[in-house]
N, C-alpha and C positions, 0 to 999 in steps of 0.2 A: 395340154400345156405341161411343160416340164417343171420340176421343183424349182430349178433356178429361175425360170421365167415367172413363176408364181410370186417369187419374192422380189422381183425387179422394182415394183412401185416403192417398196420400203427402201431399197438400195438407192433409188434416185434422190432421196432426201438427204443422203449422206454427203458431207462436204469435204472430207479429207480422207486420205488413205488410212490414217490412224483410226478414224471412226469406222471405216469400212472393215478393218481388222476386228475391231471390237464387236461390230454388228454380227459378222459371220461366225465369230467364236461364241457369241452369246446364245445362239439358237442352232444347236447342232441336231439335225434330224438323223434318221437311220443311215449309218455310214455305208459306203459301198466298198469298204476295205475291212480286212480282218482287224479285230480289236488290238492285236499285238503288232500291227503293221505301222511303224512310225511314219508320219507324213514327211519328215525330214529326209527319209531314205527313199521316198517314192520318186519316180521319174516325172518329168513335166506331163508326159502323155498320161501316165497313171493318175496324176492329180486331176487332170481334166476329165477323165473317165469317172472318177469319184465325184467330182463337182456336178456332173450331169445327173448323177443319182441322188443328189441332195446332200452330199458330204461337205459341209461348209468349212470344216476345219481344213480340208484339202484345199479349198479355194483360198482360205486365209494364208496357207503356205505359199501359194502362187504369188499372192500380193507381197508377202515378205521377201520372196526371192527376187522379184523384179521391180519393186516400186522405186528403189534408188536408181537403178539403171534407166528406167523409163523416164523418171522425173528429170534426171540429168540430161538425157538425150533430148527431150523436148525443150528443156532450158537452153541447150546449145543451139537448137534449131531456131528458137524464137528470141533468144537473149532477154528472156523475161522469166525470172524464177517463179513468181506467183502463178503465172500462166502455165509454167511447166508442171506445177503441182496440180492445177485444175485439169489440165489435159491428161496427165497421168491417171488421175481419178476417173476421167471419162473413158480412158483406155481400158481400165479394169472393169468398168461397168459394161462395156461392150463385149469384153471377153466373157463375162458372166452371162449376159443376155444371149449370146450366141453359142454357148457351150454345146448345145445339141447339134450344132452344125459344124463343129470343129472336126477336121480330118487329120489323121496322124500321118499323112503322106509326106509332111515336111516338119521340121523342128518347130516346137512351140515358140522358141525365141524369135524365129522368123515371122510367125503369125502375129505375135504381140507387137513386134517392132513395125510390122506393116500397118497395123491399126494406128499406132502412135504416129507414124510418118504421115498417114493420110489426114489425121486430125491436125497435126502441126502445119501441113501444107495448106489445108483449108483455112486455118487461122491466118497464115501469111497472106493468102489471097484476099481475105476479108480486110486485112490491114492495108493492103495495097489499094483496094477500092476506096477505103475510107480516106487514105492520103490523097488520092486523086480528087475526090469530092472536096476535101479541105483546101487543096491548092486552087481548085477552080473558084471556090468561095473567096479565097484570099485575093486573087487577082480581080475578081469582080468588085470587091470592096475597096480596092485602092482608090483614093480620092483623086489623084491626078498622076500623070506620067512622071512627075518630078518626085513623087514619094520615094523614099529610100528605106532599105532594111539594114539594120545593124547586125552584123554577124560576129560571134565570138571566135577569134582566130586562135588556133592552138598555140600554146606556149612552147617556143622552140629553144628556150634557155636550157642550160645544162641541169641535169637531175643528179643531185649529190647522194641521196640516200639510196642504198642498194635495194632495200625492201620496197621502197616507193617505186623505184624503177621497175622491179619485177611485177609489182601489182599493176602498174600502168601498162606494162607489156601484155599481161594477161587480159586486161580490159580492152586494149587495142586489138588483140586477136579476136576477142568475142565480138567487138564492134565490126571488125572486118568480115568475119564469118556472117554476121547478120546482114551485110550488104550483098552477099552473093545471091544470084538468082536461085530459086528453090531447086531447080534441076541440078545445080552444082552443089548446093548446100547439103542436101540430104546424103548423097554418097560420100562427100568429104567427111561429114560428122560421123557417119557410120564407120568409116575406115580409120580415120586419124584420131578420133576421140573414143569411139566405142570399140575400136579394134576388131571389127567384124571382118570375116574373110570376104574376098571378092565374090565367091560363090553365094554366100548368104546374102550379101548386099543385092546381088542380082535377083535373088528370090524375093527379098523384101520389096524392092522397087519394081519388080516384074519387068526386067529388061535383061539383055544378054551381058555377059561379063566384059566383052569388048567395049560396049557403051559405058559401063560402069567405070572401067579403067580410064577411058578417054575423058569422062567428066571429072573424075578425081584429079587427073593431071591438069586439066584446064582450071579447076578450082584452086589448086596449089599455085599455079602461075598467077592467078588473080591476087591471091593472098600475098605472095612475094612482092608484087608490085605495090600493094597497099601498105605493106609493113616495112618498106625499105629503111625507114628511120629507126626501126627497132632491131634490124639485123646486124 
């Protein structure tokens, strides 16, 4: 069992990335780097190698480098900030647990985004299943065919305040992204929000670049259709 795996039960009790940083910084074992080697100057690959050997300051640096990016990415995927924080935490837990199996044949950013993507997609699929169950219950519980549902219609009146308009536009974009099928949502967010290259997106999603470009174009078309009122 590796040093990282030995500490995994303790890590599992941590609820936030801030607690994760505190935990790994509080118990530093024999480092796998020279004392004069600052973690801030180490490459991602070097940090993972040090993490394998029990250098938890190195792992804390990984968390510092990627926690905002991963949290924002999962938030954009799920349109739920609290869930984004939780899944970012789970992403780092999985990186830590699988440090021994990490291969340097591709960029670490590709590796961590792939883990975060898989977690986000799994959550989206769970939500979809829950919605289907909820809708089935709703229709079963309708008392009669004449029962009606009241829906709040969007306000189509003019918006005067520029700040409010911009906030509403951002919210509308987030809602529109959240309606995209997962196979279009992930490549779109990776490209247009995270600004990842087509090549890296293809590696993260494990598909060819042609498919990535096609899905991004399709996603952009969907968004344009949904956001006509804001264009």
